[in-house]
C-alpha positions as CSV (number, residue, x, y, z in Angstrom):
1,M,0.0,0.0,0.0
2,K,1.3,3.4,-0.9
3,G,1.5,6.4,1.4
4,T,-1.0,9.2,1.1
5,F,0.4,12.5,-0.2
6,P,-1.1,15.8,-1.4
7,T,0.4,15.6,-4.8
8,H,-1.8,18.5,-6.1
9,K,0.1,20.7,-3.6
10,F,3.5,19.2,-4.6
11,R,3.1,20.7,-8.1
12,E,3.6,24.1,-6.7
13,L,6.9,23.3,-5.0
14,R,10.4,22.9,-6.3
15,T,11.8,19.4,-6.0
16,P,13.5,17.7,-4.3
17,F,12.0,18.6,-0.9
18,Y,11.2,16.9,2.4
19,Y,7.5,16.4,3.3
20,Y,6.6,15.8,6.9
21,D,3.3,14.3,8.1
22,T,2.8,16.2,11.3
23,E,-0.3,14.2,12.2
24,L,1.9,11.1,12.3
25,L,4.5,13.0,14.3
26,R,2.0,14.0,16.9
27,E,0.6,10.5,17.0
28,T,4.1,9.2,17.6
29,L,4.8,11.7,20.3
30,A,1.5,10.9,22.0
31,A,2.5,7.2,22.0
32,V,5.8,8.1,23.7
33,T,4.3,10.4,26.3
34,G,1.5,8.0,27.0
35,E,3.9,5.1,27.7
36,I,6.3,7.0,29.9
37,A,3.4,8.2,31.9
38,R,3.2,4.7,33.2
39,Y,6.6,5.2,34.9
40,E,6.9,8.2,37.1
41,N,10.7,8.4,36.9
42,Y,11.1,8.1,33.1
43,K,12.3,11.1,31.0
44,V,12.7,11.4,27.3
45,H,15.1,13.7,25.4
46,Y,14.7,13.9,21.6
47,A,18.0,13.4,19.8
48,I,18.2,16.5,17.6
49,K,20.9,15.1,15.4
50,S,18.2,13.0,13.7
51,N,16.2,16.0,12.4
52,A,16.6,19.6,13.4
53,N,13.9,21.1,11.2
54,P,12.6,24.0,13.3
55,K,8.9,23.2,12.6
56,L,9.4,19.7,13.9
57,L,11.4,20.8,16.9
58,S,8.5,23.1,17.9
59,I,6.0,20.3,17.8
60,I,8.3,18.0,19.7
61,R,9.0,20.6,22.4
62,E,5.2,21.2,22.7
63,S,4.9,17.5,23.6
64,G,7.0,18.0,26.7
65,L,10.1,16.1,25.7
66,G,13.6,17.4,26.4
67,A,16.5,17.6,24.0
68,D,19.6,15.5,23.4
69,C,22.3,17.6,21.7
70,V,25.7,16.7,20.3
71,S,27.0,20.1,19.3
72,G,26.8,23.8,20.3
73,G,24.7,24.4,17.2
74,E,22.1,21.8,18.3
75,I,22.0,23.4,21.8
76,R,21.2,26.7,20.1
77,A,18.6,25.1,17.9
78,A,17.0,23.5,21.0
79,V,16.9,26.8,23.0
80,K,15.6,28.6,20.0
81,A,12.8,26.0,19.7
82,G,11.9,26.6,23.3
83,F,13.3,23.5,25.0
84,P,14.0,24.4,28.6
85,A,17.7,24.3,29.4
86,G,16.9,22.1,32.4
87,K,15.8,19.4,29.9
88,I,18.9,19.6,27.6
89,V,21.7,17.0,27.7
90,F,24.9,17.4,25.8
91,A,26.8,14.5,24.5
92,G,29.7,14.1,22.0
93,V,33.2,12.7,21.9
94,G,34.7,16.1,20.8
95,K,33.2,19.0,22.6
96,A,35.0,22.3,21.7
97,D,35.6,24.9,24.4
98,W,33.1,27.3,23.0
99,E,30.4,24.6,23.0
100,I,31.1,23.7,26.6
101,N,31.1,27.4,27.6
102,L,27.8,27.8,25.7
103,A,26.2,24.9,27.6
104,L,27.5,26.3,30.9
105,D,26.1,29.7,30.1
106,Y,22.7,28.1,29.5
107,D,23.0,26.0,32.6
108,I,21.9,22.8,30.8
109,F,20.8,19.8,32.8
110,C,23.8,17.6,32.1
111,F,27.0,16.9,30.1
112,N,27.4,13.3,29.0
113,V,31.2,13.1,29.3
114,E,33.2,10.7,27.2
115,S,36.8,10.9,28.5
116,L,38.9,12.1,31.4
117,P,40.6,14.9,29.4
118,E,37.1,16.2,28.5
119,L,36.2,16.1,32.2
120,D,39.3,18.2,33.0
121,V,38.4,20.8,30.5
122,I,34.8,21.1,31.7
123,N,36.0,21.5,35.2
124,E,38.5,24.3,34.2
125,L,35.9,26.1,32.1
126,A,33.3,25.8,34.8
127,K,35.8,27.1,37.4
128,A,36.5,30.2,35.2
129,K,32.8,31.0,35.3
130,D,32.4,30.1,39.0
131,K,29.8,27.4,38.0
132,T,29.3,23.8,38.7
133,A,28.8,21.4,35.8
134,R,26.6,18.4,36.2
135,V,28.1,15.4,34.4
136,A,27.2,11.8,33.6
137,F,29.8,9.5,32.3
138,R,29.2,7.7,29.0
139,I,30.4,4.1,29.7
140,N,31.0,1.7,26.9
141,P,29.2,-1.4,28.1
142,D,30.8,-3.7,25.4
143,V,27.3,-4.7,24.3
144,G,27.0,-5.4,20.6
145,A,23.8,-4.3,18.7
146,H,22.2,-6.1,15.8
147,T,22.5,-3.2,13.4
148,H,24.9,-1.7,10.8
149,A,28.5,-1.5,11.9
150,N,28.7,2.2,11.2
151,I,25.9,2.9,13.8
152,T,27.0,0.4,16.5
153,T,28.5,2.5,19.3
154,G,28.6,0.4,22.5
155,L,31.6,-1.8,21.8
156,A,34.9,-1.5,23.6
157,E,36.6,-0.5,20.4
158,N,34.3,2.4,19.5
159,K,35.7,5.9,19.7
160,F,32.8,6.8,22.0
161,G,32.7,6.7,25.7
162,I,34.8,5.4,28.6
163,S,35.7,1.8,29.0
164,M,34.3,-0.1,31.9
165,Q,37.7,-0.7,33.4
166,D,38.3,3.0,33.6
167,M,34.9,3.9,35.1
168,D,36.1,3.9,38.7
169,R,39.1,6.0,38.0
170,V,37.1,8.6,36.2
171,V,34.4,8.7,38.9
172,D,37.1,9.2,41.5
173,A,38.6,12.1,39.6
174,A,35.2,13.7,39.3
175,L,34.5,13.4,43.0
176,E,37.7,15.4,43.6
177,M,36.9,18.2,41.3
178,S,35.5,21.4,42.8
179,H,33.3,22.5,39.9
180,I,32.0,19.1,38.8
181,Q,28.9,17.4,40.1
182,F,28.7,13.7,39.2
183,V,25.1,12.8,38.7
184,G,24.9,9.6,36.7
185,L,25.9,7.2,34.0
186,H,25.1,7.3,30.3
187,F,25.0,4.6,27.7
188,H,24.2,4.3,24.0
189,I,24.8,1.0,22.2
190,G,23.7,2.0,18.6
191,S,20.9,2.9,16.3
192,Q,18.1,1.1,14.3
193,I,17.8,-1.7,16.9
194,L,14.8,-3.9,16.6
195,D,15.9,-6.8,18.8
196,M,14.8,-6.1,22.3
197,G,17.4,-8.6,23.5
198,D,20.1,-5.9,22.8
199,F,18.4,-3.6,25.3
200,V,18.1,-6.5,27.8
201,A,21.9,-7.1,27.5
202,L,22.4,-3.4,28.2
203,C,20.2,-3.6,31.3
204,N,22.2,-6.5,32.6
205,R,25.4,-4.7,32.2
206,I,24.1,-1.5,33.9
207,N,22.9,-3.6,36.8
208,E,26.5,-5.0,37.2
209,L,28.0,-1.5,37.0
210,Q,25.5,-0.1,39.5
211,D,26.3,-2.8,42.0
212,R,30.0,-2.2,41.6
213,L,29.6,1.5,42.4
214,E,27.2,1.0,45.2
215,A,29.7,-1.5,46.8
216,R,31.9,1.6,47.0
217,H,29.0,3.6,48.6
218,I,28.7,5.8,45.4
219,R,25.1,6.9,44.8
220,I,23.9,7.6,41.2
221,D,20.7,9.7,40.7
222,H,20.4,9.4,36.9
223,I,20.7,6.5,34.4
224,N,20.7,7.5,30.7
225,V,20.3,4.6,28.3
226,G,20.5,6.6,25.1
227,G,18.2,5.8,22.2
228,G,18.5,3.2,19.5
229,L,15.0,2.0,18.9
230,G,14.5,1.3,15.2
231,I,11.7,1.7,12.7
232,D,10.2,-0.5,9.9
233,Y,11.9,0.9,6.7
234,R,10.4,-1.9,4.5
235,H,6.8,-1.5,5.5
236,P,6.3,2.1,6.7
237,N,2.5,1.8,6.6
238,R,2.4,-1.4,8.5
239,Q,3.8,0.1,11.7
240,P,4.1,3.8,11.3
241,V,4.5,4.3,15.1
242,P,7.3,2.2,16.7
243,D,6.7,-0.2,19.5
244,F,7.4,2.1,22.4
245,K,5.3,0.0,24.7
246,S,7.7,-3.0,24.4
247,Y,10.7,-0.7,24.4
248,F,10.0,1.1,27.7
249,A,8.6,-2.1,29.3
250,T,11.9,-3.9,28.5
251,Y,13.8,-1.5,30.7
252,A,11.1,-1.6,33.4
253,K,11.4,-5.4,33.6
254,N,15.2,-5.8,33.3
255,L,16.8,-2.7,34.7
256,R,17.1,-2.6,38.5
257,L,16.3,1.0,38.9
258,R,16.6,2.3,42.5
259,P,13.6,4.2,43.9
260,H,15.4,7.6,43.9
261,Q,16.7,7.2,40.3
262,T,15.5,8.8,37.1
263,L,15.8,6.9,33.9
264,H,16.5,9.0,30.7
265,F,16.1,8.0,27.1
266,E,17.3,9.7,23.9
267,P,15.3,8.5,20.9
268,G,15.7,10.3,17.6
269,R,14.9,8.1,14.6
270,A,12.0,6.5,16.4
271,I,10.4,9.9,16.8
272,T,10.8,11.5,13.3
273,G,11.8,8.7,11.0
274,Q,8.4,7.6,9.7
275,C,6.8,11.0,9.4
276,G,9.2,12.2,6.7
277,S,9.6,11.4,3.0
278,L,11.9,12.8,0.3
279,I,9.8,13.9,-2.6
280,S,11.5,14.0,-6.0
281,R,10.6,14.3,-9.7
282,V,11.6,11.9,-12.4
283,L,14.0,13.7,-14.9
284,Y,14.5,10.9,-17.3
285,V,13.7,7.3,-17.9
286,K,16.8,5.7,-19.5
287,Q,16.8,2.3,-21.2
288,G,20.0,0.5,-20.7
289,T,21.2,-2.7,-22.3
290,N,19.7,-5.0,-19.7
291,K,17.9,-2.7,-17.3
292,Q,16.1,0.7,-17.2
293,F,16.9,3.6,-15.0
294,A,14.6,6.1,-13.3
295,I,16.8,9.2,-13.0
296,L,15.5,11.5,-10.2
297,D,16.3,15.1,-9.5
298,A,17.2,14.0,-5.9
299,G,20.6,12.6,-5.2
300,F,22.7,11.5,-2.3
301,T,23.2,15.2,-1.5
302,D,19.6,15.1,-0.4
303,L,19.5,11.7,1.2
304,I,22.9,10.1,1.8
305,R,21.9,7.1,3.8
306,P,21.7,4.6,0.9
307,A,25.2,5.6,-0.3
308,L,26.7,5.8,3.2
309,Y,25.0,2.9,5.0
310,Q,23.6,0.9,2.1
311,A,20.3,1.8,3.8
312,Y,17.0,0.7,2.4
313,H,14.2,3.2,1.8
314,K,10.9,2.1,0.3
315,I,10.5,3.9,-3.0
316,E,7.0,4.7,-4.5
317,N,5.9,6.3,-7.7
318,I,3.0,8.4,-6.2
319,T,1.8,9.7,-9.6
320,S,1.3,6.6,-11.6
321,E,-1.2,3.7,-11.1
322,E,0.0,1.8,-14.2
323,A,1.4,-1.7,-14.0
324,T,4.7,-2.1,-12.3
325,E,8.1,-2.3,-14.1
326,T,11.6,-2.7,-12.7
327,Y,14.0,0.1,-12.4
328,D,17.3,1.1,-10.9
329,V,16.4,4.4,-9.1
330,V,19.4,6.8,-9.3
331,G,20.2,10.5,-8.8
332,P,22.0,13.1,-10.8
333,I,25.2,13.3,-8.8
334,C,28.5,12.7,-10.6
335,E,29.3,9.6,-8.4
336,S,28.6,6.0,-9.1
337,S,27.3,5.5,-5.6
338,D,24.4,7.9,-6.2
339,V,21.9,5.1,-6.3
340,F,18.8,4.9,-4.2
341,G,17.8,1.3,-5.1
342,K,18.4,-1.4,-7.7
343,A,15.8,-3.6,-9.3
344,I,12.9,-1.7,-7.7
345,D,9.4,-2.4,-8.8
346,L,7.5,0.8,-9.4
347,N,4.3,1.7,-11.2
348,K,5.4,2.6,-14.7
349,V,7.5,5.7,-14.5
350,H,7.3,8.8,-16.8
351,R,9.2,12.0,-16.9
352,G,7.7,14.4,-14.3
353,D,6.3,11.8,-12.0
354,F,6.6,12.3,-8.3
355,V,8.6,9.7,-6.5
356,A,8.6,9.4,-2.7
357,L,11.5,7.9,-0.7
358,R,9.8,6.9,2.5
359,S,10.9,6.8,6.2
360,A,13.3,9.6,5.5
361,G,12.4,11.8,8.5
362,A,15.6,10.9,10.4
363,Y,19.1,11.5,9.1
364,G,17.7,12.8,5.8
365,E,17.3,16.6,5.6
366,I,19.8,17.1,8.4
367,M,22.6,15.3,6.6
368,A,22.0,17.0,3.2
369,S,25.0,18.7,1.6
370,G,25.9,21.2,-1.2
371,Y,28.1,18.8,-3.1
372,N,28.1,19.6,-6.9
373,C,27.0,23.1,-5.7
374,R,23.5,21.8,-5.3
375,E,21.0,23.7,-3.2
376,L,19.9,22.2,0.1
377,P,16.4,20.6,0.0
378,Q,13.6,22.5,1.7
379,G,11.3,20.9,4.3
380,Y,7.5,21.3,4.3
381,T,4.9,20.0,6.7
382,S,1.4,18.7,6.1
383,D,0.2,21.7,8.3
384,E,1.5,24.0,5.6
385,L,0.1,22.2,2.6
386,V,-3.5,21.8,3.6
């Protein structure tokens, strides 16, 4: 089944562009807030890196979620969208001094710290401002996730985080620093995870680490388990809203959270992934020797995931209802990797047809580039195109 799109409105717009179904976004946010309401100590911070479109950020902020940022620019975007500083967390393996100072000036809730050298710098900068920085340590739990290697982040050999064997040393250092307040532990094992067993494994590891710290009479007030919940790229209409019920219940069942503790989550893709589609026009239909090509005006400058991750996006001809034919769907970029899909069955394609690349609301518009001196794609919401 195809998605539903206001194609009569699309004719007025320059392609390629991103189209966001805000009704679906609000339905997704309602599912999140409805589920966490079951647990009085659960907090959700939306991962802005997945999509920073200001119109979407405003809707997400209205739902009551906080923000997970990985750059100074994202902190500014969150504040501009109205997210309270007290709901902003700041992660990232390479925080620049100006970014740390910005976060200190806003008095954000917490820094997710990824190394001892970073902790030293935060302490020095906080001291210069006569402030105290709240920090959680991102620990690598050495838990593998069933996902693409490029988006697995919880192994011992990843660049992210602090190894488990170094945890005690870093915690001890923090407790000795005059301008650091150690408030918790942070974890993130990867993205696009659909196997709840991966999150169970993370819970088991956190339980071990908590017991280890408590044996030393060290109290932790906050546990942050990151994000990672995936979406159904192959069948976006079958499950447009991810299974948040099972996701949160997995942690409730397997994580031994103490009564005084707050559990934080940082979903991104699961919030915005399904509500967005990249809309493109067909420039040419080219007949090759053994195959035919649908050449779009969108390329990997607009949606890089297929070229970067070999990611799958469902592709639909939303103009034609003719019988299906098989195409390689490609873009106009002067690179052989500018391919969205090979041997894709589409309703017969004609020049000027609209093609939708589905489930592109996360890591789509935000990763667009100006390679080949191309203009960045615009983003439009269904609220605007009524």
